[in-house]
Rosetta silent file (secondary structure, phi, psi, omega in degrees, C-alpha in Angstrom):
SEQUENCE: XXXXXXXXXXXXXXXXXXXXXXXXXXXXXXXXXXXXXXXXXXXXXXXXXXXXXXXXXXXXXXXXXXXXXXXXXXXXXXXXXXXXXXXXXXXXXXXXXXX
SCORE:     score description
SCORE:     0.000 S_00000001
   1 L     0.000  144.538 -177.916  -24.382  -11.896   17.557 S_00000001
   2 L   -93.127  157.788 -174.228  -22.258   -8.738   16.901 S_00000001
   3 H   -59.714  -39.848 -179.771  -18.540   -8.514   17.076 S_00000001
   4 H   -58.819  -42.021  177.192  -18.718   -6.191   20.140 S_00000001
   5 H   -62.470  -39.088  176.203  -20.672   -8.868   21.914 S_00000001
   6 H   -69.165  -34.446  179.517  -18.150  -11.478   21.174 S_00000001
   7 H   -66.888  -47.167 -178.117  -15.311   -9.274   22.393 S_00000001
   8 H   -62.743  -40.460  176.911  -17.193   -8.681   25.586 S_00000001
   9 H   -62.504  -36.852 -178.504  -17.928  -12.403   26.002 S_00000001
  10 L   -90.046    0.960 -177.768  -14.250  -13.215   25.600 S_00000001
  11 L    55.515   52.359  179.784  -13.239  -10.227   27.814 S_00000001
  12 L  -110.622  142.818  178.522  -11.155   -8.787   24.912 S_00000001
  13 L  -115.498  168.717  176.207  -10.326   -5.172   24.560 S_00000001
  14 H   -55.524  -38.245  176.757   -9.169   -3.032   21.558 S_00000001
  15 H   -59.072  -43.498 -179.285   -5.698   -3.201   23.101 S_00000001
  16 H   -61.625  -45.242  178.199   -5.820   -6.984   22.964 S_00000001
  17 H   -60.541  -45.409  177.733   -6.821   -6.875   19.273 S_00000001
  18 H   -59.406  -40.835 -179.504   -4.027   -4.310   18.602 S_00000001
  19 H   -66.316  -46.129  174.699   -1.530   -6.590   20.257 S_00000001
  20 H   -53.554  -47.688  177.342   -2.671   -9.554   18.125 S_00000001
  21 H   -65.568  -35.419  172.704   -2.412   -7.538   14.941 S_00000001
  22 H   -65.956  -40.892  171.754    1.023   -6.275   15.973 S_00000001
  23 H   -50.423  -54.737 -179.720    2.133   -9.855   16.434 S_00000001
  24 H   -56.536  -44.258  178.280    0.878  -10.700   12.975 S_00000001
  25 H   -61.181  -44.550  175.518    2.574   -7.671   11.571 S_00000001
  26 H   -62.108  -39.156  178.040    5.856   -8.525   13.185 S_00000001
  27 H   -63.542  -40.516  179.566    5.682  -12.061   11.808 S_00000001
  28 H   -62.279  -44.078 -178.968    5.024  -10.633    8.303 S_00000001
  29 H   -69.630  -39.453  178.135    8.076   -8.289    8.586 S_00000001
  30 H   -67.109  -29.055  177.312   10.321  -11.014    9.960 S_00000001
  31 H   -62.645  -24.449 -175.643    9.294  -13.218    7.011 S_00000001
  32 L   -95.556    9.478 -169.967   10.918  -10.491    4.800 S_00000001
  33 L   -63.004  -22.183  175.021   14.181  -10.454    6.607 S_00000001
  34 L   -84.364    2.428  175.671   15.956  -11.997    3.579 S_00000001
  35 L  -136.545   73.581 -177.632   14.678   -9.208    1.416 S_00000001
  36 H   -56.858  -34.119  179.931   15.609   -5.978    3.118 S_00000001
  37 H   -61.109  -38.193  179.651   14.788   -3.989    0.000 S_00000001
  38 H   -66.403  -37.753  175.596   11.121   -5.065    0.333 S_00000001
  39 H   -62.885  -46.758  176.652   11.087   -3.840    3.957 S_00000001
  40 H   -57.543  -46.956 -176.544   12.592   -0.512    2.855 S_00000001
  41 H   -66.725  -28.404  173.998    9.950   -0.151    0.201 S_00000001
  42 H   -64.096  -43.323 -179.417    7.182   -0.822    2.823 S_00000001
  43 H   -67.718  -48.599 -173.569    8.683    1.922    5.024 S_00000001
  44 H   -68.273  -39.483 -174.066    9.429    4.346    2.251 S_00000001
  45 H   -75.120  -16.559 -173.983    6.094    4.039    0.402 S_00000001
  46 L    86.153    3.024 -175.891    4.014    4.594    3.589 S_00000001
  47 H   -65.464  -39.401  179.218    2.389    1.248    3.097 S_00000001
  48 H   -63.420  -43.477  177.651    3.461    0.074    6.542 S_00000001
  49 H   -62.573  -39.068  175.292    2.062    3.208    8.133 S_00000001
  50 H   -65.778  -39.816  177.455   -1.300    2.729    6.341 S_00000001
  51 H   -59.072  -36.518 -174.893   -1.389   -0.859    7.433 S_00000001
  52 H   -87.086  -23.262 -176.900   -0.867    0.145   11.074 S_00000001
  53 L   -68.968  120.499 -179.163   -3.136    3.111   11.219 S_00000001
  54 L    58.471   28.468 -173.856   -6.369    2.174   13.034 S_00000001
  55 H   -60.813  -31.716 -177.860   -5.585   -1.492   12.297 S_00000001
  56 H   -77.749  -31.473 -179.092   -7.674   -2.828   15.218 S_00000001
  57 H   -74.012  -36.689  178.394  -10.736   -0.779   14.281 S_00000001
  58 H   -71.842  -37.222  177.837  -10.500   -1.832   10.584 S_00000001
  59 H   -60.215  -51.825 -179.791   -9.975   -5.474   11.579 S_00000001
  60 H   -62.143  -35.371  178.809  -13.031   -5.464   13.854 S_00000001
  61 H   -69.281  -37.844  179.046  -15.142   -3.711   11.200 S_00000001
  62 H   -67.485  -39.686  178.526  -14.084   -6.291    8.604 S_00000001
  63 H   -67.224  -45.397  178.875  -14.903   -9.158   10.949 S_00000001
  64 H   -61.909  -41.477 -178.155  -18.305   -7.561   11.915 S_00000001
  65 H   -69.491  -44.231  175.284  -19.189   -6.920    8.299 S_00000001
  66 H   -59.703  -34.892  174.994  -18.273  -10.486    7.244 S_00000001
  67 H   -69.702  -49.585 -176.822  -20.375  -11.795   10.076 S_00000001
  68 H   -61.279  -37.732 -177.556  -23.297   -9.504    9.310 S_00000001
  69 L   -88.474   -3.105  179.485  -23.232  -10.346    5.573 S_00000001
  70 L    80.027    8.365  175.471  -22.922  -14.053    6.145 S_00000001
  71 L   -74.976  -18.920  174.774  -19.497  -14.308    4.524 S_00000001
  72 L  -141.331  138.746 -178.649  -18.160  -15.680    7.782 S_00000001
  73 L   -92.004  172.322 -176.677  -20.081  -17.537   10.429 S_00000001
  74 H   -60.835  -32.305 -179.081  -19.815  -17.032   14.144 S_00000001
  75 H   -63.755  -45.283 -177.011  -17.628  -20.122   14.542 S_00000001
  76 H   -66.743  -38.832  179.009  -15.031  -18.712   12.202 S_00000001
  77 H   -68.191  -38.438  177.474  -15.004  -15.344   13.936 S_00000001
  78 H   -63.718  -34.604  175.259  -14.708  -17.129   17.255 S_00000001
  79 H   -62.203  -46.618 -178.575  -11.675  -18.970   15.931 S_00000001
  80 H   -63.909  -44.421  176.987   -9.989  -15.742   15.008 S_00000001
  81 H   -65.074  -24.777  174.145  -10.822  -14.306   18.347 S_00000001
  82 H   -68.748  -31.286  174.460   -9.403  -17.322   20.033 S_00000001
  83 H   -69.247  -33.017  176.714   -6.102  -16.379   18.312 S_00000001
  84 H   -68.287  -41.430  176.730   -6.402  -12.960   19.873 S_00000001
  85 H   -61.225  -46.699 -178.585   -6.910  -14.594   23.330 S_00000001
  86 H   -64.054  -34.194  176.706   -3.813  -16.685   22.794 S_00000001
  87 H   -65.499  -40.147 -178.849   -1.800  -13.600   21.719 S_00000001
  88 H   -66.346  -41.253  178.212   -2.955  -11.767   24.852 S_00000001
  89 H   -60.289  -41.172 -176.504   -1.906  -14.722   26.971 S_00000001
  90 H   -69.794  -31.689  176.854    1.541  -14.694   25.319 S_00000001
  91 H   -64.203  -49.813 -176.211    1.762  -10.904   25.944 S_00000001
  92 H   -75.868  -25.669  172.615    1.268  -11.286   29.639 S_00000001
  93 H   -66.515  -39.225  179.229    3.457  -14.380   29.896 S_00000001
  94 H   -65.884  -28.488  179.240    6.277  -12.380   28.389 S_00000001
  95 H   -72.082  -31.730 -176.146    5.801   -9.630   31.030 S_00000001
  96 H   -68.610  -25.006 -177.995    6.163  -12.086   33.855 S_00000001
  97 L   -80.034  -17.240  179.985    9.638  -12.961   32.529 S_00000001
  98 L   -73.601  143.890  173.778   10.711   -9.330   32.690 S_00000001
  99 L   -69.767    0.000    0.000   12.461   -8.182   35.959 S_00000001
């Protein structure tokens, strides 16, 4: 099964994957809150920009390639996509709390 088929089966869009990756990136940056110089270096060097550019497409390509080459089985990819589903649910749950 291809990654696109799994996304369709789970009714996931690129936007859902982008949201999931943004959540992960936020968690990574918040983990650096005690080292502001490291955050500054990420911003200054352009590393953060590189990490964010087309992040969802790169992520899906990596998952698809790992699946196709047998480095990751369908169960493992489904587990990762289940995290995307949970992140999407959290995204929309947060919207309901807004006025």
